[in-house]
N, C-alpha and C positions, 0 to 999 in steps of 0.2 A: 508581277508587276502592277500597279493604280494605272490609271486615265490614262492622265498628265504621265509620268514613268515613260507610256508607250509613245505618246509625240513628243516628249523628247528628245527619248531616244534614236524616233525617228527620221525628229529635225536634223541631229547630228551624225546621222548613216551619211556614209557612201551615197550620193545623189539624193541628197535630201535638200529640202526648204533654201537652207544653210548655204548653199551653190549660188546662191543669187545673190547673197547681202554679201559676203565678203567676198575681196579678191582674194583666188587662186583659195579656196575654200582646200581641206580635208582633216577628213575623222582623225582626231587626236583622243589614244583614250585619258591623258589626264583631266582631256576639259570636258568630254562624253562622263565621266564616273564625279567630275565635281558636279554638273549639269544634273543627275541623277542626282546625287545629296541633294543640290537645293532644292529639286520636287519633289524629293521623299520628308525634308523636311516642312516646305510649304500644304503639302498635304496634312502632316502630323500637328503642326506647329511647334514654339519649341527656337533654339536656339541654336546656330551651325556658324563654325568657326572653323572658317578653306584658305589654308596659306596656299600658295597655290603659284609655284616659281613662276621668273620671266617667262613669257615664249607662249603661259599654256592658252591664254584666247580667255580669262576670269571673265570679264566683261560680257559675250556672248552666252558665257555656262550657268552666269545668273540671269540675264537679261532674258533668254530664252525660256523658262521655264514659269518664272514670272508672269511674264505674258499669256504664255499659253494659257494657265494658272485662269483666267479672265477676274483675280482679286483682283485691288486697290494695292496701289506696288509705291513705295515713297524711296527712291533712289537719292544718295547721301555719299559726297563724294567730298575728297579733301581739299580742292581748288575750286573759281570758279572757272577756270583754261577746263579743268573736266568738266567740271559742270555742260560750257558750249557744246562741247566733242562731243557728249551723251546726245544732249536736246536735240543738235545740229548736225551728229555722222548718226550714229551707231541706232539711235531708238527708231527714228524714222525708213532706215533700212535694214530695220528688224520688222517695225509691222507691213512693208510693203513685199517684204519675202514669206512672211507669213500670213497674209494679208487678212491683218487684225486691224477693224476700227476701232481701235483707240485715241482718247483725248489725251497731248500730253501737257503738263507746261511748266511754264520755271522759272523758277524761286528764291530770291539770291535777297543778301541785307539791301537795305535801307540805302545805302552810301552809295548800291549799284545803282540809282533810277532817280530820276531828275526828278527833284522839288520846284516844280511851279512856283510854290512860296516865296521861299526862300532863292531863285532865281528873281525872279520881280525886285525883291529887296536889296538884291545882289546891285544887280543892275542903277536903280533907285540913290543908291546909295555910292555909286562912283567906286566900288573894289577896291577903297582905301588909295585909290588914284594910281597905282602899280598897274600901265599902259599893256606890259604880258598880259595881267589877271583880267584887265577891259577885255583885250583880245578874244581871249579864249571865253568870255560868259558870252562877247556875241557872236562865237562859231556855235554856241551849246544852245542860244538864243532861236537861229536862223533852223538847227538842228531840230528842237524842240516843235517847230511848227511840224512838222511830216511823222517822227516816230510815233508809231507806234502804241510799243511797249515802255522807253520810259529809260534803256539800261542804253547809260553809260558805254555798256562795250560794241556797242555800234556805231560809234561817232569814227572814223578812222581817225589815227595819229591824233588823238588826245596821251599824255600822258598821265598815264595811274598814277603819278604823283604828282602834276598839278595843283597849287592850291588854290585852284577857280574850285577847285570839284569840292572841297565840303562847304563852300559857297552856294554851290548850285544844287547838293543831296539835303539830307535831312537827317539827325541822328534818332536813337529813341526820347534821349531829354528832351531836344528840341520840334520834336514835331508836332503840331498841334490837333492831328488826328481830328473827329468829324468838326471840330471849330472853325478847320481851315476853309479863310475863305475858297480857297484855289481844289476841296474835294471831293469835287464832280470828275476832274479829270486827273482827280491820283494818281501814277503809277504806281506808286506800293499796294497802293490800294488795291487797284485794277489787279495783280500780280498775285494777289491771296485772295481772292473771288475767280479766277480763275483756277487757282490750284487748287480750290474747294471743290471746285465742278469737274477738277481733271480727275480719268482712270492711274496717271502715270505721274508726280510729281518730280523731281531731279531739284535737290535745296542740293545746299554743301553743310559740314561741321560746322563750321565757327558760325554760320546762321542756327543748324539745328541747334543747338546747344545755348545761346547767346538769350534764345525763341523760346527755348525750354525755361533758364534759367528765371525769368519775368514771364513766364508767361501772358507774352501779352497778348494775340490772336492768331497768332500763325501756326506752331506746331501745336496748342493745347486743343485747337480747334479740328486740326488733322490729322495729330495718331489717332485720333479713338476711333477716326472711321479706316482706318488702314491696316489690313490684314499681313502685305507681304511691307518689309522695309530691311532694304539690301544697305551697307557702309561699306563702300570701295576706302579703299586705300583708310582701312580699320587701322592699320597703324601708329594711325595719328589722332585715333581719338580720348585719347588719356588727356595725354598734352593737351589739345585742344581744351578740350572739358574741363581741364582747373580753371582755364585765361576764365571762363566764362562761370561757373560755379560759384565761381567767391565774392572780393568783396573789392576794388580800388577807386583809388581815389588819385589822381597825377595835377599836378601843374596847369598842362593842357587844357587838362576838362576846364579846370578855374578862369585860365582864360577866355580858353574859346565860351565862356558862358561870361565873362565881361567885355565880351566884344559884344558875343550881341544884345546887354545890359544895356545898352551905350548907344549903336545904332539902332534899336529898336526905340528908345527910351526918348531920341531925337526926332527916330522921323518920326512918331505919335501921338507923343504924348509931350514937346518942349515947352520949357518953361513948370511944368504939373511938377517937376521933381525934379531935386540935382540931383542928378544923370552924371556931370562929371565925378561927382561930389561919393556917388556910390561907386562907380567904376573904376575909381581909383583906390579907393581901402577895399577893393575884392584885388586888384592887382597888385596893390603894396603887399598885401596878406598874403599871396601868390610866392611876393618874390623874398619874402622875408623869411614863408617855408623853407624855401628851396634853398635861401646861406643859410640857414639854419643846420641841411646838411650835410655843408663844406661842398670841395670841389670833387666831389669821386667822380673817376673815372665813368666814360658815356656808357651805355649796357651792366655796371657792375652791381651786382646782388650784397645790402651789406644787413646780418642777421641782425635779429632783432625779437630778442624774446624778454622782453624786459618793457621800463619805461619808452623806450626808445631804442633805433636802432643804432649799432654798433659805434660806436667813437662820435657819438653826439650824446653832449652835454642834457640829461634829461629838463631840467630846468627850462633852457629854453628852447628845446621841439614841444613842450606841452603847450609853455606860452605861445609859440607859433602857431600848431595847431590852434590852441585858442582862440585866438584872431583871427586866423580861416572863418573858424565859427560865425564871428562875430560879426566880423566885414559878411559873409552870406546873411545872416538874419539879415540887417540893416538892411539888405538888399531884399529880401523878401516883403519886411513890414515896407521899404517904399513902394513895392511895385502889387503890394494889397490896396493901395489905395488908388492905384486906373484899373486893376485887376478889370472891371467892368468894361473900357472901352473896347477893347480887343484882347483877341483871343490869344493873341501871341504875347501879352501879360501872365495871363492866368496862368501859362507853360510855366513863365521866368519865372513866377511865382515859387511853384512847382520844383524849380530843380536848384535852387540857389533852397528849397527847405531840402531839399535833400541832400544837397552837396553838404551842405551846416551839419546836419546829420551823419555823415560818413568821415567830416571833420573829429567830430565829438565820437565814433564810435573807435578810431585808430588814438582816439589818447586814454580807450581802455585796456580793459585784457581781451587778448586774444582769445578767438572764442576753439575749445575743445574739441581735437581732432584735426587741430586747423596747424598751417606752419604761414609767418607773417613776413613780408621784409621789403624795403625801400630799396628803389632804383636808382640811382643819383647819376644824370649826366647834365645834360644841356638841361633839358625837364624832367622833373621830379617825378617818380610815379610810388605811389604807396600798394603794396598787393599782401590780401589776405585770405591763403588759397588752404580747399582742402588737399588733399594726400593723392587723391586718385579720384574717379568717377565712381568707385563701385558698388557706392549703397545710393547714388541717383537710378545707377542704370537697371541692378533692385528693384528698386523700393515702385520707379517713376513710367518705367521701360516694363524691364519684367511684372511688377509688381506680385515681390517676391516680400516675404518679411524682412525687414533692414535692422540696419543696429540703430538702437535707440541711439533717438536725439538729442542735445543736449540741451537743459533749459536754458530759454531767453534771460541776456540779460537784466537786472531791476530796472525797471521805469518803463521796460519796450511789449509790447504788446504783440501777437500771434499776427502782423500785418508785418509790422515795422520788424520783425526775429526777420521775417519770410525774402522783405526789401534786402536784411544789412546782410545776410547767412541762407541764400538761395540753395547752398545742395540741401540744405537740410528739410526735411517734410515737413511740409506748413498742414495739422491737417483740414484746418477751413481754407485752404487753396488749395489743395492737391484737386491734378483729375479723377475723376471719378472713376474708382478698377471696372473695371476688362470684364463682364458677364463669365459663369462657371467653364461656360464653355467654350469659350476663347480660347480660337487656336490658333493665337497670330505668329505668323512664325518671322523672327530675325535671325539676316544673313550680315555677319564679319568676315568680310575679304583679304589678302592683300596678299602679293610678294615677300613680304616676310614677319614676322609675328611669333616670332622665338625660335628657342636652339635647342628643344627638346619634345622630346613625345608630344606634350599636352598641353603647345606653346602657351606655358602658366607667363612669361615676359607679358604676351598679352593676356590671357584671360584672369591674372589672379585679379590687378588694379581696375579693370573693368568690371567687375562681379560678373563675370561668364563663367563658373571654374563648374558647375552639372553641366557647358550647352558639349555637344557632339561637336570633336574634332576631326577634323580633312586634311594631311596634307598632300598637294599635289605636286611631285617635283616640275622642271622645267623641261624639255621634251629637248633640247639645245644637247651640242654631241661636245659637252667642256672638254673631254680629256685631248680629244682634235682641234676645237676650236679656239683654248684659250688656254694659256699658258700664268705661273703664279715662281716670284721669282721675291726670294727676302737676300736681300743684298746681308752678307754679314759684316762688311768692314766700316761701314757708316757709326759718326759716335752715337754715343747712344741717346733716348729721347728728350734729356734730362742735358745734356749738353747745349754749352753757348752755339757752338760751331754746325749742329746738328742741325737746321734752316737753312745754312748757305750748300753744307753734301749735299740735304735733298734738291736743294735748287744746279746745284752742277750733273746730280748726275740726271734728274727730268731733262735741262738744255738739252747736254749730250745726247740723253737717246733722242731727244725732240728735235736735233740738228738733222739726223740718222735718218728719220721717218720722215723727213718734211713738215713736220707737223705732228697733226695727229692722236695729240698729249693733254689728258687733263691729271690736273697736281691736285686732288684733294686735299684742303686742310685741316686739321680737329680742333685751329684757335683762329682768331682773326689777327692773332699778333704771328703766327707761323704763314697767314696769308702776303700779310706785310710785308715781312721779311722774303718770302720767298717770292711773291711776286714783285719785287722793289729788284730786285737781285735777276732776276731775269729778266727782266725790262731794262738794268742796265747793259748785261752783257749783248741782247740783240739788238741793242737799240740801232738803227738808222740799215739793218738787217736790212735784206731782201728780199731773203728768200725763206721769213720764219716769224711772225704777229703775235706780241705775246697779251693775252685779252686778262684782265687780273677785273671779280668782280666788284661789282662800289665804283667803277672806272667809269659803265655803262649801265644802262639798264638791264635786268636781267635778261629780257626777251630780245636784245640787242646782241647782248653778248652771245646766248645758242644760237640765233640765228647767224649769225658772222664764222661760228665755229662749227655750222655744221655744211658750209659754204664749201669750209678747207680751202685748200688752194687749187686756182685755176688759173686762167690767162692769164698771166699780168698782176694778179693776186698772190703773195706769201702764204706759207701754211700755217695753222697755228699752234697754240698753246694758251690754253685757257691753267690759269692757279683760281680755285675757287673755292668755297668753304660752303657753310651752313646748305641753306634751301640746294645748293646743287649735290648733292648728296643723295638726295631722291627728284625721281619727277624729272630729271634729264635724260630725254633721247633721240638718241644722237645715232642712231644704226647706221651700220657697211663704213667705206673708208675709211670717212673722216676722224673717228677717233680708233684709235687699236694699244693705244697706250697709258694706263689710270694709274698711275703715280699717289699712295696715301702717305700722309709722310710722319704718323701716328695710330697706334692704338686713340680711339674713338672713347675711350673710357668718359663718365661723366665728368664734370668738374664738380671734385671736394670739397670745394670749399664752399659749393652753393649751398643756402639752408637751406629750398626746397629735395637737394639729392642726400644735406647733414639729414632734414627733419627724415626719410625714406629712411636713409641706414638705420638711425637710431633706433624707428618702429623695426623694422627685422631685425636688430640685436636683442629689442627689449622682449621678441618674437622668441627668443632663442634662436635663432637663426644667424645666419655669415651674410650679412653685408654687400662685403666683397661677392662671394661666390654664389648671390643669391638674385643680386639688384648689379652690383658695377660688369661683372664677368659679363649678363646676360644684353644688358646694355649695351655693354660695346661688338657684343656676337651679333646683335640684329645691324647695332650702324653703319658696320664696316660690312655685311652683306651688302646691307644697299646701297655702300660706294662701289664695291666691287663690279653690282648689278649694271650700274653706267658702263661695263663693257662689251657685254656680248648684248646684244636684243636681236639678235635674227639669223637664222639655219646658214647666215653666211656668215655671217659676223669672225672677224678672227681678232685673238690682240692678248695682250699681255700684263699679267696685274700684277706691280710690286707694293709693299707693305715695308717701307724703308724704319721700322723697328724691328729693335734684335731684341725684346721682347719675346713674340711671338714665334721664334723660334729658342730661346734658350730658357724660356720662365714655363712650369710645369702646366700650368693655364692655357696655354699658348696653343697644345693640343684642343681645349674646347673647341677657341675661336678659329683654329683652320675648321677640325671641322661644322661650320655652321657657314663655311664658305663652298660655294660651285667648286666640285671636282674636278677643275683645275690638274695639269700634271706640275708635275714640280720643275724648275730651274735650279740644277742642280750646283753654278758657278757664273761667275761671270761673264767666260769665254759662251756658254750654254745660253746668257742674257742675249749677248753681241749675236747671235747665231741667229735666235726667236727673232732681233729686230731686222736683221739682213733676210733674212724670209720676208718678213712683213716688209719690209720695203720693195722688196721684187715682187711682193703680190701673190704669194703666197701665208701656209698657216707657219706658225709658230712653235712647229713643234721643232726640233733641232739633236745633234747628237748632245748625248752630254746630261740631259733629263734625268731624272728623278722622277 
C-alpha cells in the first residue's frame, strides 16, 4: 500500500484516531474499503464512483483520505444544509482528531449572502409599503452590523421563503461587481477570496453548475487549483446540472427586472427618463406572454417542438415574444442615456439586453441535442436544456474529447452562443486544459446510484462510463430490522379509488403504532388526496396528528415528526412527496412505517423524459428497460431508505402498487431494495405492527 493508504488504514483501525472524532466509532469493513479506494484514486488520479449504502459512514470515508493527502480539496454537496453540517461539524472534528492545520472555507450562491447595497436601496425605498417585509429588513439591518460572513443562514428565525430576502441579496443579473459602492464590504466577494485561499472548500451542486455555466469568478478560478474534488449525494448531479447548463427565461425574471428598473430610475435619475412608461411596457409584455400561454396548471410542462409550445397559437406566441424583446430593448435604450450616472444603470442595461436576447432566441429554433419546454403556472418559465451533463463532465471536468458542439445560430458570435447555450464548449472561453501530468482525482458518491453493477443509471448521463466503480453495502441487518409488505387486495394504481385505499391502510396502521408513519406519494395530486382524507379522518383526534407537506415549511414538518408522541402530544403521520423521498433522516422510534403509494416511474408526458426516451429508442435501446425501470429503482430505493437509519431502528415498508408483485419487471425493482424480509399476508403485517407497537422488531409468524 502507498503511504496515504497506510495512513488511512491506521485511522480507521480499532483504536485509531477516529475514535476521538465520532461518537461510538467502530471499524466498519465497508467504510474502510471505501476510504482505501478514495486514497488510491487520490494517489493515481482519475474518477471513482462509490455507492455506499446507508450506515456505511461515507462522509468520513472520503474526508479522511482527502485531508490526509495534503492536497487542495473541493467538496460539493446536494444542499446548503449538508454544506453547513460538513463545514460546522464534520470537518472541524476530523481536523482536530487528525491534528491537521487546514484552512476551511464555505462558499454558497449569491442568494445566501447579504448584499449591503441592495439592503440599503430596499430600506430607502420603503420595501414597497409592506410592513412585514419592512420589519424583516429592519432585523436584517440590525444583524448586518455584527455579522462577519453575511450568510443569512446565521440569522435566527429568518424564514427562507421570506419576500424580504430577494430585496437584501443579489443575483448574477443585478450584482454590480467591482463597481458597487459597497464592494469593499461585499460578503460574496469576501467568501470567494477566502475560498481561493483555503485548503478545503465546501460548495453545493447548484453553485457548482451555476458558476460553471457562466464562468463568473468562482469555479473557473477555483477548479484548476484543486486536485481532489468530491461530490457527495452525487445522485442529484445530473438533474441539478441540466437546470443550469441550459437557457431559461421567465416572467418572474422579467417582473424582477421591471421592479428594479422602476425603483432605481426613480431613486437615482427621476425626471431624466420616463421610467414609468418603460417599466409599464416591460410589465405589460410579460403579462401578455403569460396570457398567450393560456391557463396551464402550476408546474405543468408543455411540450415545445415547433414554433410554440403545444396548444398555443404560433402567431400569438411569436408576437408575444417579440413584444417582450422590444420592450426590453426600449428599456436598454433608455438606460443607456443614464448609464454613466451610476453603476446600477449600466448593470440594468446589461440585464435588459441579455433578457431581450433570450426572448429572441426562444423565438427561434431549439438547439440541436437539446429539449425545450414551457412551464405554465402562476408564472411562465421557458426552458431549453441539454438531456444530460455527460458532455460537460467529459470536456470541462475530465478534459476528455467531447462530442462536436453544434454551430452557433446565424448572426451570433461565439460569445453570444456561450451565454445562450453554455453546456456547449466555446473554445475562446473554456478554461485552460490541465497539464499533461495532471492527476486530479474526482470522487462521486451517494447511497443510491443505480441498480446494476456498473451503476449505469448514474455513470451514463454523467459522462463517467470509464470511471472505477465500487459498491459498498449497508452494515445494517435488514432481514432482522425491517420487513416488506406488498398488499395485493388494493385497487390498481390507475384506479380512482387507489388514493383512498392507501389513506385507509396508512391510517389504520398509524393508529395502531401511535403515529410513527410516513406516507410518500409519487404525485402532488395523490399527496392532496391522501393528505386530505387522513386529515378528515383524524380531525380533532387527540392521539394522532396528520402532517401534510406544503402546509408547514419542510424543516418544521421534519422537526415535529422527529419529536413524535410525547407528554400531552399526539403521535405523527406525515404525508409527503418530492423532496421528502430523500435527505430526510428520522432515526429511532419516531418512524417505524413507510408507506409508498405507487412505483415512482418518471412521468411519461414530461418533455425531458420524452426526449431522453426518444434518444434511447433511436440508439436501438429500450426506453422502458434502460430508463424508466432504473429511474424507478433508484427512486424506490431512496424512499425505502427513509425507514432504517441506524443499527437500532426497526420498521416496515409497504409498497401499495400491485405491479411490484404482479409484473415481470417487479423482480428487478425488488432486487434494488434493501434485503428486508417479506411479509406473506395481511395477518403477518398485523403481527409486525403489533411487535413494533410493543417495542420489538417487525418479524412475526407468517413471514416469507
